[in-house]
TIZASE-767238 format. One record per residue (C-alpha): residue in one letter; x, y, z. Coordinates in steps of 0.25 Angstrom, whole numbers, padded with zeros to 4 digits, always signed. Layout:
# TIZASE-767238
aXYZ...
***
This chain:
# TIZASE-767238
m-0565+0276+0425t-0577+0280+0432p-0585+0293+0428v-0581+0299+0442v-0566+0296+0440w-0567+0302+0426w-0574+0315+0430r-0564+0316+0442r-0552+0315+0432c-0558+0325+0423a-0561+0335+0434r-0546+0333+0439a-0541+0335+0425a-0549+0348+0423l-0549+0354+0438g-0537+0347+0444r-0525+0354+0449r-0517+0352+0436a-0529+0357+0428r-0530+0370+0437l-0515+0373+0436r-0516+0371+0421w-0528+0380+0421v-0520+0391+0428h-0508+0389+0418l-0518+0391+0406v-0524+0404+0413l-0510+0409+0414g-0508+0407+0399g-0521+0415+0397a-0515+0426+0406l-0502+0427+0398l-0510+0428+0385m-0518+0440+0390p-0508+0451+0388y-0506+0446+0373f-0521+0445+0372l-0523+0459+0376l-0512+0465+0368t-0517+0458+0356g-0531+0463+0359v-0525+0477+0359v-0518+0475+0346l-0531+0470+0340v-0539+0482+0344a-0528+0491+0339l-0527+0485+0325v-0540+0478+0322p-0553+0488+0321g-0564+0482+0329a-0556+0472+0337r-0562+0469+0350p-0553+0459+0357l-0560+0461+0371d-0574+0459+0367s-0575+0449+0355l-0571+0435+0357g-0566+0434+0342w-0556+0446+0345q-0552+0439+0358l-0548+0427+0351a-0541+0435+0341s-0533+0442+0352y-0530+0428+0358a-0525+0423+0345l-0516+0435+0342a-0511+0435+0356l-0504+0421+0355p-0493+0425+0345p-0486+0436+0353a-0487+0427+0366v-0480+0416+0359l-0469+0426+0354t-0467+0431+0368a-0465+0417+0373l-0452+0416+0365f-0444+0422+0376p-0436+0411+0383l-0441+0413+0397v-0455+0410+0393r-0453+0395+0393p-0448+0393+0408l-0460+0402+0412e-0470+0394+0404a-0463+0381+0409t-0464+0385+0423a-0479+0388+0422a-0482+0375+0414r-0474+0367+0424s-0482+0373+0436l-0496+0373+0430c-0497+0363+0419g-0495+0351+0427l-0485+0344+0418t-0482+0330+0421e-0467+0332+0418p-0465+0347+0421a-0450+0345+0420e-0451+0344+0405l-0453+0359+0404a-0441+0368+0401a-0436+0376+0413g-0427+0386+0406p-0429+0397+0396a-0431+0393+0381t-0417+0393+0375s-0421+0390+0360w-0431+0394+0350d-0437+0380+0351a-0439+0382+0366r-0444+0396+0364s-0454+0392+0353r-0460+0381+0362a-0461+0390+0374a-0468+0400+0365l-0478+0390+0359w-0481+0385+0374y-0483+0400+0378g-0493+0402+0367l-0500+0389+0370h-0501+0392+0384l-0507+0406+0382a-0516+0402+0371v-0522+0390+0379g-0522+0398+0392g-0529+0410+0385l-0540+0401+0380v-0542+0394+0394s-0541+0407+0401a-0552+0413+0392v-0561+0400+0395t-0558+0401+0410l-0562+0416+0410a-0575+0414+0402l-0581+0401+0404p-0582+0399+0419p-0590+0412+0421a-0599+0407+0410a-0600+0393+0417a-0604+0400+0430l-0615+0408+0423l-0621+0395+0417v-0621+0388+0431a-0628+0400+0436l-0638+0402+0425p-0649+0393+0430f-0650+0402+0443t-0651+0415+0435d-0663+0421+0428k-0665+0421+0413s-0662+0436+0411y-0648+0434+0418a-0646+0423+0408r-0650+0431+0396s-0640+0442+0400l-0629+0433+0399v-0632+0430+0384w-0626+0416+0382p-0632+0408+0394t-0646+0410+0388a-0644+0397+0381f-0648+0390+0394d-0661+0398+0395s-0668+0385+0392a-0659+0376+0400r-0654+0384+0411a-0652+0372+0420l-0641+0367+0410a-0632+0380+0412p-0625+0375+0424a-0621+0362+0417a-0616+0370+0406g-0608+0379+0415i-0601+0367+0422l-0598+0362+0408l-0592+0375+0404l-0583+0375+0417a-0579+0361+0414a-0575+0365+0400v-0567+0376+0405a-0559+0366+0414a-0558+0356+0403v-0552+0367+0393a-0542+0371+0404a-0538+0357+0407g-0536+0354+0393a-0528+0366+0390g-0519+0364+0402a-0517+0349+0397l-0513+0354+0383l-0503+0364+0389a-0497+0354+0398r-0495+0344+0387c-0488+0355+0378a-0479+0360+0389p-0468+0350+0388a-0467+0351+0373l-0467+0367+0373l-0460+0370+0386g-0451+0358+0388p-0437+0358+0384t-0433+0358+0369p-0423+0348+0363a-0413+0359+0365d-0416+0361+0379r-0416+0346+0382l-0402+0345+0375a-0397+0357+0383a-0402+0350+0396a-0396+0337+0392e-0382+0344+0390e-0383+0351+0403r-0386+0338+0410a-0374+0332+0403a-0365+0343+0407r-0370+0342+0421l-0367+0327+0422a-0354+0329+0415s-0350+0340+0426r-0354+0330+0437n-0347+0319+0431r-0334+0328+0429l-0336+0332+0444a-0337+0317+0448r-0325+0314+0441e-0317+0325+0448l-0322+0320+0461h-0318+0305+0458d-0304+0309+0453s-0300+0319+0463v-0307+0313+0476g-0304+0298+0471h-0289+0301+0469a-0288+0309+0482l-0294+0297+0489s-0285+0287+0482a-0273+0295+0485v-0277+0298+0500t-0279+0283+0502l-0265+0279+0497q-0259+0291+0504a-0265+0288+0517s-0261+0273+0516a-0247+0277+0513a-0246+0286+0524r-0251+0276+0534k-0241+0265+0529v-0229+0274+0531l-0234+0283+0543d-0223+0277+0552a-0212+0274+0542d-0213+0287+0534p-0220+0298+0541e-0216+0308+0531f-0222+0300+0519a-0235+0299+0528r-0235+0314+0530q-0234+0316+0515a-0245+0306+0512l-0254+0313+0523a-0251+0327+0516a-0254+0321+0503i-0267+0316+0508e-0271+0330+0514e-0268+0336+0500t-0275+0326+0492t-0288+0327+0501r-0287+0342+0501d-0287+0342+0486a-0298+0332+0485v-0307+0339+0494g-0305+0352+0486e-0309+0345+0473l-0321+0338+0480d-0326+0352+0485s-0324+0358+0471v-0332+0347+0464l-0343+0347+0475g-0344+0362+0473l-0346+0360+0458l-0356+0349+0461r-0364+0359+0470e-0364+0370+0460n-0368+0361+0449e-0380+0356+0457n-0384+0371+0459g-0383+0374+0444n-0370+0383+0446g-0360+0373+0442g-0359+0378+0427d-0347+0372+0420r-0337+0373+0431t-0328+0361+0434a-0321+0357+0447p-0307+0363+0448t-0298+0351+0445p-0283+0350+0445t-0275+0348+0432l-0262+0341+0428a-0254+0353+0433d-0258+0348+0447l-0254+0334+0444d-0242+0335+0453g-0251+0336+0465l-0259+0324+0461l-0246+0316+0459a-0240+0320+0472r-0253+0316+0480t-0253+0303+0473r-0238+0300+0476a-0241+0303+0490a-0250+0291+0491g-0237+0283+0487v-0240+0281+0472t-0228+0284+0463v-0233+0293+0451v-0223+0295+0440l-0228+0306+0431s-0223+0308+0417a-0228+0321+0410p-0219+0326+0399g-0226+0339+0397p-0232+0350+0406l-0245+0347+0412d-0250+0361+0415r-0252+0365+0400l-0263+0355+0397p-0277+0360+0394p-0285+0362+0407a-0295+0352+0404v-0285+0341+0400s-0276+0344+0412r-0288+0343+0422e-0293+0330+0417a-0279+0324+0415y-0277+0327+0430r-0289+0320+0434i-0286+0308+0425v-0272+0307+0432q-0278+0308+0445e-0288+0297+0442g-0277+0288+0437l-0269+0290+0449s-0281+0287+0458n-0283+0274+0450a-0269+0270+0453l-0270+0273+0468r-0283+0266+0469h-0280+0254+0461a-0265+0252+0460g-0260+0257+0474r-0247+0263+0475v-0241+0260+0462p-0233+0269+0453v-0241+0277+0443r-0235+0282+0430l-0242+0295+0424r-0238+0301+0411i-0245+0313+0406a-0241+0318+0392e-0246+0325+0380c-0247+0317+0367s-0244+0323+0353t-0257+0322+0346k-0264+0331+0337d-0270+0339+0348g-0262+0334+0360e-0266+0324+0370l-0263+0322+0385e-0259+0308+0389i-0260+0303+0403t-0255+0289+0406m-0255+0283+0420e-0249+0269+0423n-0248+0261+0436p-0245+0247+0439v-0255+0238+0446e-0254+0227+0455r-0257+0213+0450v-0272+0210+0452s-0282+0199+0449g-0291+0199+0437a-0303+0203+0444a-0296+0215+0451r-0290+0219+0437r-0304+0219+0431q-0309+0228+0442r-0298+0238+0440t-0299+0238+0425g-0314+0241+0426g-0310+0255+0430g-0318+0265+0439r-0323+0279+0439g-0310+0285+0438l-0306+0278+0425r-0320+0282+0420g-0317+0296+0424i-0304+0296+0417a-0311+0292+0404e-0322+0302+0406r-0312+0313+0408t-0304+0309+0396e-0316+0307+0387l-0321+0322+0390l-0307+0326+0385r-0308+0318+0373g-0297+0309+0377s-0295+0294+0379c-0290+0286+0390a-0287+0271+0393w-0283+0263+0405g-0280+0249+0408p-0270+0239+0413t-0256+0238+0407g-0248+0225+0405d-0252+0212+0399g-0257+0205+0411s-0249+0193+0408e-0246+0189+0422g-0260+0184+0426d-0269+0194+0430s-0259+0205+0432e-0258+0219+0426d-0246+0228+0425g-0252+0241+0426w-0263+0251+0423r-0262+0263+0413l-0271+0275+0411t-0270+0283+0398v-0277+0295+0395r-0276+0304+0383i-0283+0318+0382p-0282+0328+0371l-0276+0341+0375g-0286+0348+0366t-0297+0345+0375p-0306+0358+0377r-0306+0365+0391
***
C-alpha cells in the first residue's frame, strides 16, 4: 500500500460520510446528557459547599460522572430501545442494521441492555461533544498565532508556550484537529461495534420471533391445505359431472340437468371458499390476520358433499352409526376435509367406482373418531401401482391434519395381489382423538 493510498483511507475513515454521521450521533448523545449534567450541577451546588460545576474542570467531571447513573435508570423504559435502535440504524453505519431490535423491550434483559447502551451513548457522546466544542477553537487560535503579536498571545495564557517557536503553532493546530477527528471516529466505531450486542434482539426476542414465523408458516400451510382440499375436490367433481352430463345429454336430459345443477353448486361453493382463503391471505400479508381461520364446513355439512359427489356418477355408501353434529368443532372441521380429500382421490384415481365410507366413534379411554374409506381400483401395471402408492399432496395433507389433532392415519392397497400385478382396492383409515382441543 502506497503512502498516498494509506493517507486517503485514513482521511476517509476520519472524515467520510459514515464518520460524519457517527459524529452527529455522538453529539446527539452529548445533547441528551446535558439535562442530567445540569441537574447534577444544581444538586452539587445545593448540597456541597464551594462546588463550582460551571467554572472548575474537576467539578465538571464530577457532575459528568454523577449524571450517568440517573440517565441509565431512565433508559429502563421499554420505548427507549426502539428509539435508540432507530438512531443507531440511521447514523452508526452498521453493516447489518437488521440485527437491531425493532420493538420495545419486553423483558428485563432487553431493558438492561438498552439502558447500558443508553449510558454508553451518553457517556461517550458527552466526552466527544466536549472535545468538539473545546478543541477546534483552540486549534484555530494556534493556526492564527504566527500572524498575531506577542501581547495577544500572552493574553491567551496557554499558547505562550510557542513564543520561541511560533512557526510550529499552525502544525500543532492541525494536529489538534486531526486528533479531534480521530477521537470522534474511534468513538463512533466503538458504538457501532457495541450496538448489535446491546440493541439487538435478546434470546427471548429471537425465540418469540421464531415462534411467530412458525405460526405464520403454519397458518399459510393450513390455508394451502384448505385451498387444495376444497378447490381440488371441486375440480375433480366438476370434471366427472361434466363428463357424465356430456355422455347422457341426448339419452337422459334430466340427469344432464341434475349434473349441470351440481356443477353450478360445486363451483359456487368452491369460489366462496377460495375468496375466503384469499381474503385471509391478504389480511395476513398486511399484518391484520391474527388467529383467524378460513370458515370451513363440518361433518354436519357432509350430506351436501356426498350429494355433489354422487352427481358425478359415483356411488357413495355412508355408514355413520352415531350423530355427526355433536362432535368437537376442530375434529368435525378436519374430519370433513379428510373425507373430502378421500373422495377427491377416489374421483381422480379410481373413476366412477363405489366408495364405502364409515364414520364411527370408538370406545377408548377418551374416545376416538374413526374414518374408513374403501373403494375398488382397476387392475393396473406394476409401474402405475407404484406411481399411485407414492401418494400426492392430498395424502400428505391428510397426514398433516391428523398429526395436528394427535391422531393417526394409514392408507394403502387391500387384497393380496395374487393375480399378477392386480390390486383389489384402496383403503384410507384415520383415527382422531375426540379430546382434541379447539
